[in-house]
N, C-alpha and C positions, 0 to 999 in steps of 0.2 A: 599448357593452356591456362590462361588466367581465368579464374572463376569470378563471376559477378558478386559484388557486395552490396547490400541494401544501402549503405551510406553513399554509394555512387548515384543514387536516384532519390535525392532529398525532396520532400514535399514543399509546396509553396507556403512557407511559414516564416514570419518575421516577428520576433518578440515585441518590437515597437508597435505592432498593430494592436496590441493589447495593453498599451500604456497611454494614458490620456490625462488631461486636466479635467476637473469637474466641469460639466456642461449644463447641468440643470441650474435654473436661477437659484440664488441663495435661499430664497424663502420656500423652495420646493425640495431642497436637499433634506435627506434624513440624517439627523445629527445624533450620534451616540458617543458615549464616553470612550469605551474600548471596544473595538470590533474584532471578533474572532471568526476566521474563515475555516469552517469545517467542524462538524459536530461528531468527531471521533474521540478516542480516548485522550489525545493531547488537547484538543479544543475544549472538551467538557471538563477535564481536570483543571485547565486554565480558568474556565468560568467559575468552577467551584472555589478555587483558591481566591479568585478576585472577590467573590461574594463574602468569603471569610474576612478578607482585608477591609472591604467596605464596611462590613458590620462593626469592625473594630475602630473605624475612623469616620465619624460623622462628617468631618471636614472634607474628606475624600469623596464621600457620597455626594455632597453638595456640588463639588467641583466637577464631577462626571455627568451631572445633569439628570434629565428625566429618564433616560435609558442608559444607565451606567455601563451595562455589558450586553452586547448583542452577539449572537452566534448564528452564522449562516450555514445552512445544510442543504446541499443540492438534491439529496434524495427525498423521497416522499415523507420520510420522518427520520429522526436519528436512528441509526442502525440499519437502514435500508441498504446501504452500500458497504456495510462492515462485514469483513470476512477474514478469518485467520484460522490457525490450527485448532484451538488455541490452548496452550498450557501457559498459565499466567503466573509470573513471580509477583507475589502480593506486596512486596516491600514498598513500592511507590504509593499504592492505594492506602496502605496503613498510614504512611506518613501524611498523605493528603487529608485523610479524615481524622487525624490526630487522636486515634483511639475511640472516636465516637461511632465508628462502624467497624464491625469485625467481619472476618471471612464468612461467618455464618449468615451475615446480613446481606451478603453480595450474591448475585445469581450464578454461583459456581455449581458444577456438577459433583464436586468433591475433591478432596486432596488426592494427589498422586499416591497410590498405595504401593505400586511396584512398577517396574519398567524393564524393557529389554530391547537390545539392538540386534538386528538379524541381517546377515548377508544372504541375499537370495540368488539362486539360479533358477532356470526356467521351471523346474519341477521340484525344487528342494529349498530348504532354509537351514541356516546354521547360526546359532547364537554366538555373538562375539562380545568381548568386554565393552562395557559402556564407556565411551570417551568422557573425560571429566567435564568437557563443555556441555555435554548432553544429559547430565544428571539432573533430575527434577524433584528430588526430595524437598518437601515443603512447598511445592508449587500446586496450583489448582487448575483443573480442567474447566473450560468455559466455552460458551458460544459468544463470539465477539459481538454479534448483532444484539443478543440479549443483554450483554454487559453494557453495551453502548446505550441502549434504551434506558437502562437503570441509571446510568451516569447522567443522562439527560434529565431524568426526574430529580436527581440531586442538584443539578445545576439550576433548574427552574426554582426549586425550593430555596436556593441560595440567592435568587433574585435575577438570574440571567433571562433575557428574552431570546428565545430560539425561533428562528425564521426558517421553516422547512421549505422545500421546493424552490430554493433561492440560490441561483448560481452566481458566483463572483466571476465576472467575465473579464473586466479590465482593472488594472491597478491605477488608481488615481494618484498622480505625482505632480506636485506644484513646487517650483523653486527648489528642486532637487530633493524633496522629501515626500514620503508617502502620506497622503491625507485620507485615504479610504479606498473604496472599490466602487465600480459600477456593476450593477447586477444585469443579467442577461434578459433579453426580451422573451416574452411568452406569446404563443399563438401565432407563429409564423408558419407558412406552408413550405413545401419541399424546396421551392426556389426563392425563399425569403420573403414572399408576399405576405401581406397582413391578412389574417383570417378574421372572421367576425368577433372572435374572443381575444383579439390581440391586446396585450398589455406591455407597454414599454418598460425597459429597465429603469433603475433609479440610481442616483449618486448617493452613496452612504458614506458620510465623512466622520472621521474619528480622530481622537488625539493620538491613539496608538492602534495600529493594525497588526494582528498576530495571525500568521498563516499556519494553519494546522490541517492542511488538505489531505494528508495521507500520501500513499505511494503515487508517484507520477503527478504530483500536485501541479496544476496548470499555472497558477499565479506564482507559485514558488519557483518554477522554472523561468518564468518571465522576470521575476525579481533578480534571480541569479544572473541572468543575461544583462539586465538593465543596469545593475549596480556593480557588475564585474566581480561577483562573489564565487567564481568557479574554484573548486578545490584543486589540489595538486594533481589529482587523477580524475578522469571522468567517472561518473556514476555508472554502475552496471546493475543488471536486474535478473530476477528469476520470475518464472510464471508458476503459480500454484493453482491447481484445479482440485476441488474437493467435493465430496459427497457426504451426506448425512443419511444414515441407515437406521431403521427400526429393526432390531434383531431379536432372535428367539432366545439367545443365551447371553448373559451379561459379560462384558469384557472387564477384567479386573486390573489391567495394567496398561501403561502407556507403551506403545510399540513404535519403533523407528526401523526402517529397512534401508539398506544400501545395496548396490549391485544391480542385478536384473530388475527391470527391463532396460536399464541404461547400459551402454557399452563402455568398457574400461579403457579402450585404446585412446591415446592422446590425439590421434588424427581426427576423431569425432568430436572432441572437446565437450563431452557430456558430463555435467556435474549436477548432482541432486540426490533425491531419495524420496521416501514416502513416510507418512505418519499415520498412525491408527490410534485414536484416543477414545476412551470410554466416556459416554455421556449418560450417566445414571445406569439403571438396571436394564433399560430396554433400548438404548440407542448407542451408536458410535459414529465417529466421523473418520473418514479415510481420505487422504489426499496425496497427490504427487506434485513435487516441486522440482523444476529443472531450470538451470541457468540459461539465459537467453543468448549466451555467446556460442551456442551450438552451431554446427556447420551443415548438418543434414537437412536439406530442404523438406524432406518427407517426415521429419519428426513432428509429432503432435502430442502435446502433454496430455490433452484429454484422452486420446487413444492409448497412451502409455498407462494411464490410470485404469482404463478398461482391461488392458493386458495384465497389469499387476494383479487384478482381482482373480485372474485365472490360476495363479500360483496356489497349490493346495494349502499352504500355510495360511494364506490370506483368505482364500475362498471359504475355509472352514469357519472363520469368524462371521461370515455373511450368510451362511446356509440358513434357509428358512426366513430370511429377512426381506425387507422392502425399502427401496431407496425413497427418501422423502425430501431431500434437499440437495441442491447442487449450486456451485458458484466458482468463480475464478477471479484471481487478483495477482498483480505483480508485487514483487518484494524487492526493495533496494538492497543490493548485495555488496556494494563497493566498500562499505564500512569506513574505518578511520581515514584511509588515504583518499577517499572520495567525498569527505565532508566539505561543505562550503568553506571558503577561506574565512568568512565571518557568518555568524548566524543572525546578523542584524544589519539594518541600513537606517538612515534617518526616518523615524516614525514607524519602523517595521521590525518584527521579530519572526523567526521561522522555527517550527517545532516538529518533533515526531518523525514519522516515516518520510514526510516530504523533505526533510533535511537529511535523510539517510541514516537515522539513528536506529540501526538494526544490527544485532549480533548474529551473524550467519551461522557460525559453528554451534552456537547455543540455541538457534532457532527461536530467538526472543527479540521482541521489539515493543510489545505493549507497555511494559513497565518503564521503558525509556521514554515512550511517548507521554505517559502520565507524568513522569518526573520532569520532562522538559516543559510541559504545559504549566506545571506548578512553578518552576523557576522563571518562566516567562511572565507569569502573573506578578511575581514579586519584583521583577526588573521593571515592568511597565509602571507599577505603582511607585517605585522608587524614583523613576524619571519624571513622575507627575507631582512630586512634592513641591511646595512653595519655593520659588526661586530656580526651578529646574524646568527644562523643556525637552521632551523626548525626540524632537527633530534636530536638535543640535548634533552635529557629527560626533559620534562616539558616545553620546549620552546613554545609549542602550547597550553599550559594550559590557556593562555589568552582567548582562545575561550570558555572554560568551564566557566571562570569568567564572560565573556560577556553574555552567556546564562543564568547564574544564576542571573544576574542583570537585565535581560529583562523580559518583560511581559510573555514570554513563561513559565519561571520557576514559577512565582507567580500564573499564571492561573492554571497550572497543579497541583501545591501544594494544592490549594483550593479544588480540586475535587479528591484528591489522593486515597480516600477509596470508592468512589461511585460504581465503577464497582464490587468490591468485595462484597458490601452490597447485591447485587441482587442474590448472591448465596443462600440467605436465602428464595428465592421466591419473586414473584412480589410485593405482598402487604407489607410484612415486609421490603423488600428492598426499596420500595418507601418511607416508613416511615423513614428509616435511611437516605435516600438521602435527604429528606426534612430537617432533623436536620443538615446534613452536609452543605446544601446550606445556611440555616439561620445563621450558625456559621462561614461561609466562610472556612470550612474545619477543624475548631478547635475541633469539636465533630464528632465522638469520637476521643480522643487524640491518638497520635501515628500513625504508618503506619500498615495497615492490609496487610498481605502477599497474594500473588497470588499463584495459583497452575497450573502447566503445563496442557494445554488442553488435551494432550495425556494421562494423568493419569485418566481422566474420564472413568468410566466403561461403556462398551457397553451393552445395554439392548435392546432386541427385543420387539416390540409392533406391533399392527395392524394399525399403523398410516397411512401407504400407502393407505389404503382403502379410506381415506378421501380426497386424492388428486384428483382434477378434471381431467377427461380425456381431452387430447388436442383436441381442435376443430379447430385450425388454425385461429381463429378469435379473441378470447379473451384469450384462454389458449393455451400453446405451449409446445412441447416436448424439450428435451435437444439438440438433434442433429440439429434440425432446428434453434435453438438459436445459436449454435456454427457456423453454416453457416452464420448467420446474423452478427456475430462478425468480419467477413472478415478474418478468420484464415488462415495464410499463411504457416503453418508448412508442410513440405514435408512428404508424407506417408512413404518414405524410410529413413527419418532422424534418426540419432542415438537416442536411448531412453535416455532422460534427467531426468527421474523419477526413484528414488530409493525407492522401497518398498519391503517388504517381501511378497512373493506370497503364502507361506504356513502358513496361519493364520487361527484362528478359524472363523467359519461362521459369528459370530457377527461382527468381525472386518472387514471381507471382505464386508459384507453388508453395514457397516457404511461408508466405503470408496466409495462404489458404489453409495450410496444415497447422500453422502456429495458432491461429485464432480458435479459441475453444467454443465460440458462438456462431461459427460459420458465417462470418460477415463478408469475407473475401472469397472470390472464386476465380481461379485461373481459367480463362477461356479465350481461345483463338488469338493468342498473342497479347492479351491485355487482361486487366483485373476488373471484375465487376464487384460492386459494393452494395451490401444490404445493411445500411446503418441502423435500421430499426432492430436488428438482432443484437446489437452491441450491448454487452454488460459492463462496459467501461473498465475493463481490467487493466488497460494501459500498455499491453504488450506491443502494440503497433508503434508506440512512441520509442520504445527501446530498439525496435527492429526496422527502423527506416522511415516510418510515417509520423503522424502527429495526431494525438487525441486532443481536440479542443472542447470547450465547454458545451455540453448538450443543453437542451431545454430543462429547466428546473422541474424535478419530479419524475423525470424519465429514468431509464435504467432499471436495474433489478430491484426487487423487494425482498431482500433476504430476511429471514425470520429466525433460523436456527443455525446459521453458518458461523 
């Protein structure tokens, strides 16, 4: 019997809907020199580097006009939507600040002192050798939302103008080149009607537009479709759900776990694990990450995290503690084989997680985002020198060259087939991963393709019976978790989620269980949607629907994630 697949029920979405020419009269358009979409690590690193280059070149400053660098941020402020593990490799930040800032100046919780990798069963744990890709000596633990806010301060000091609560909804393209973006309207009701506080969006035009939107970037996806930039394999994703705890006893090491509560058999196609990181003397962060190519419609990453905490090894770290933060985000996992064929188009550059610059085996992407933003700034400035224009075809190709010559490219190439190997099951996948690590990616030869997450068939099981009931102390339900995220979405805001509601029960249940924020509910043969719960994690885009731009300032208000 054929099992339904989410890809068989696509949403009503066409990338061309989000591409347009400027429509505001010329005298009403907002003109900036270089426009950065996304105030995350990539976008802010780009703005900081641009500030350095402008300071070194008065002629460049004059050429870029009154607003040389503008950064759009869809959240309430920079950091509002930033969430990661996060253990940060500092090499890109050190290079960005050229020795003027040290690790001690950055909002880190400290250098990694010790670490361990553990294989879990339901009631036991066993320490195993740390794979070379997961060693963190010399790295630092951070809250990405706090690090992002700090980077925003540095960017503003460098001269960037940051525009929070501003969504980039459409890509402005004229004569085959990107000339900026159109921002989304504010103050519309549930059905799109104008409310008394309605504010229309604006055309923002720029000499170069740099997309640094992060995971599941809306305009990055639109640009890839519009300019035919698809990679040799499709991008695939994981969903991470994490909590921050105030704890009675300090954790002095970085912990990763494999095994339970995920199942090792290939038929389930479950890949992932957990992380537990110290955040100073009185906090820690714990998260569960699972690849979205799984097949069990009853799998819920949020509930797997609750289940994980009942293991004695994990529970001991949380005893006497209190949960103070929660959040969820997707992670691009396709790696090297799923990178766009080009990272540029006329007038446009793409950076960071939006472009898929994540090393899955190493659980690292922040320093690649920072480095790519740094390189994008230099490429943009180079293309703006006298006698050059960034919209000439190939003019921004120097960015691709710089990325290929950087550690980003060599790092991702070495692990290019590891994610695909685990489609064979945990044990066989682990054996292949060991061979790849030992040979630095030379074995097996060639590139192994990925398959879209939405092509995985949906199979019903009784898995839900194993999830622990929420007790409000150790285990928690989804709605209380959304509340803890500080979600700011209006109840009467327009629906920014596009999904088919007339889908088979297996698909409806898959979406219901997948979503960490209880946005979707399978009921009587259709799907009911509560868009105001959405924390914009992006999982629905990977699993058969589409997340489109919400109203600026909506979504979570992360502070310690």
